[in-house]
Each structure stands twice: as structure tokens, then as C-alpha cells.
N, C-alpha and C positions, 0 to 999 in steps of 0.2 A: 811462554806463548805469547805474552807482551812484546817481548824483546825481539822475536821473531816478526812480529807483524810491524812493529816500528822500523826495523831494517828493510822489511819489504815498501813499506811507504816511503820510507827514503831513497832506495832503489829506484821505484817507479817514478819518483818526483826528479832524480837525477836525469835518469832516461828520458823523460818528457823533456828536458831541457836541452838534451843534444838533441832530440828530434825537432825541437822546433828552432834550434840553430843552425843545424844541418841537412834537414830534411830527413825521411824515413828510410828511403830507398837505399840512400846512399851509405847508410851505417851497417856494418855488419854486427852479428853477435860479439866478434873477436872486438870490434872497435868499443863496443858498449861495455863489455867487462872491463878494458884496458882503461878505460874512462873512468868507471868507477872504481877501479882500484883492486879487481877482484878475479880469481879466475872465472873461467868459462863455465866450468863445473859446478862452482858456487852460485853463478847466476841461474843455473838449469834446475837450483833447487826451489827456486821462487817462481820460475816460469817455465813451460815446456817449449816454446818456442816462441820467435820475434813475433809471430802473430798475436800470440799469448801476451807477450809484452807489451804491444801496442794497444791491445784491447784493454788491458787491465790499467795501462795510462791513461787510456782516454776515459775511463770510468772514472778514475781518480780524478781527472782534471775535472769532468762534469759535476761530480759532488762539490769540488771545491767551489766551483763558478755559484752552483746553487746557494752554499753557503754564504759567500760573499754579496750574493746579490739579496739576499734574505735580509743579511746585516744592513745593506744599503735602505732597503725598504723600511725597517724597524725603525730607523735612524731618521729618516727623512721626513721633513715638518710639511713637505707638499708633495704635489704630484711632479711639480717642475723640478723640485729638489731631488726628488727620486730619479725621473727620468736624466737627469744630468749626472748624479752620481754612480747610475749604471752606466752608463755612458763612458765616464770616466775611468772605471774599472775595465769593462770590457775593451775599451781602445789600448788601454796599457798592455793589455793581453795579446790582444790583435797584432800590435805593433812588434811582438817577439817572435811570429808567427814565419818560418821560412817560406819562402813562397811555391814552394814544392808540396808542402805538408797536404793541404786539402785533395791534391792529384792524387798524391800516395795514399791517401785514405779512401778516396774514391775507388781507386782500381787495384790497389794490391790489399787491403784491410777493410775489406766491406762489412765483418761484424763490428770494428770499430767504429766504422762510419755511421753504422745503424745506431750507436749508442748516441753519437753526436747530434744525427737527426731525430731521434725520439727525443730528446734534452731540448733540442729546439721548437719541435712541433707540439710539444706539451708544455713544460717548463717555461719556456721563451715567452711563447704564444698567452699564456696565461699572466705571466708577469706585464706584458705590453696591453693586454685586454683589460686588466684590473688598474692598470695606470691611468687609461683612458677613462674607465669610470670614475675613477676617484678625481682626475682631473674636472671632469663635467661637474660632478657634486661640489668641489671646493670654487668653482666656477672660475678656472684657470684656461679650461679647452672650451670651446664654442659647442653650444648646446644642441646646436643641430648635427652634429657627425654622429654615425652609426659605429660603435665601437667596434662591433662584431666584423664589419667591412674593413675598416681602419686597420684593425690588429692583423687582417688575412693581407691587405695590400703591404702592410710593414713586412709581414713574412714573406713575401714575394720578392720585396726587394733584398732582404737579405739572403733568400736563396738565390737569388742573381748575383749577388756580391760573392757567394761561394762557389759560383759556377765557374771552373779552371777556363772552358770556353769562351768565356766573355772577353771579348777582345780587349776592354777596358783593364781587365786584370793584370794584363800582360805590361801597362805602363803607370798604373796605380798601385800603392800598396794597399791593403785589405784594410788597414785602420784608416787610412785616407777614405776610401771609399765608403765605411761604417760612419765617419763623422759627417760625410757627405748626405748618407742616408737619414741621419739624425736631425741634420739642419732640414732636409726637405721635410721630415716627419714633423718636427716640433712646430716650424713655421706655418704648417699647412693645418693643425689642429688647434693651437693658442689664440685666445681672444685677446684683445688689449691691455687687459689685467694680465694675463697669462705671459705677454711678452714684454711687459714692464717687470714683471718679478724676473722674467729667464735675463734680461740686462742686467739685473743686479747680482744674479746669482752668478751669472759670467766673470763678473769683477772678481769675485773670489781667486785668492792667490792660487789655489790649487786647481782651478779651474780654466785659467789662463792659456792654458796649451790646446783647448779644445776647439778655438776658431770658428764657433759655430755662429756667433753672432754677426 
């Protein structure tokens, strides 16, 4: 049973990599099986069809992102460290996404898109809300901001970023848009003490590519 489960996870992870690289609609089940080095018959032992493959892949991706963010939060010394750590992880993932993936999910795979939407509206929202509360408590964010309102504003910006109809999405990569959102967000909530810590945090080698400051 464990071997089958492990094989399914490996199959889904490889399929996700293919989707992120080439888009979803452009790949057939024959393409996927060939890239996996298995027969289509073997592929159908794990998924019922392409929609099932995309849905299971999306669920696995969401679970991985949750685990990754929980590790970042647990290891972060401050709210600023936490926000930059999350940004670093998320931006690296967004940079791997083919431009058509979001559109493909929304139009052709609504169940898989709902998994992503639920993750965003529940887990991501709570992460950002708790980060705001933590930053205020630690004295790095302005004390006069309303965490509930700011968290909702942030999620609105993310929704706009993921909107394929947004004209800016056609000329700017999704990871670049995310960095701009974080820059806008953190500069709006951090006080002088927070900005000072932000500058120190961004000098760390692993954060050099973020270009937030």
C-alpha cells in the first residue's frame, strides 16, 4: 500500500512539473504518460481522467505549500522574517508557473481551481492575518492598522494578480507581480522599527533576489 501511495505522489509531482512548465490544456494524457515513462494504462490506474489528475495534483501542491509555510512560520524570529520567508518561498514557486496555467484551471478545471481558491481564502488569509497581529504585537507594524481590513485588502490584490483578464498579467510575470504586492504591502504596514529590520533582513544572501527594498 505504501509503495502504491509513494508511486502516486511521485506521479502527481512529475505531472505538476509538466503542467507548470507547459500549461495544462496543451498536454494530453499520452504526453503525460510518455514523460512519466509509463503506459497510459498504468497512468489510469492512479487517476480516472485528466481532470482527476489535475485535481489530485492541485491538492498535493496545496498540501505542500501549507507544510512549507508552517515551517517558515515556526522558524521565523519575527513577523518581518516570517513575511520575507513566505515571500521567498511563494515567489520561487510562482516563477515556475506557465502563463496559461491560471487560465486553464479557471476555464477547464473548476474543481481543481476551487481547491486553490479555498486554500487562498482560508489558509493564506489566516497566515496574513496572524502575521499582521504578530507584527503589531512585536512593535514592527504600525499600531493603528486594522488587521482584518488589511488582510482583506491584501487578498484582493492577490485575486487581481491571479485574474487572467488583468492587462498587466499579459506583460508581467506572476512572480514579479507578487513581489510588487509584497513591497506595497510591507511598506504600508511597517513602522520605522520594522523598516529598519526589513533592510537588515533583505541583506541576507537568500533574500538578495527579492528586490523589495
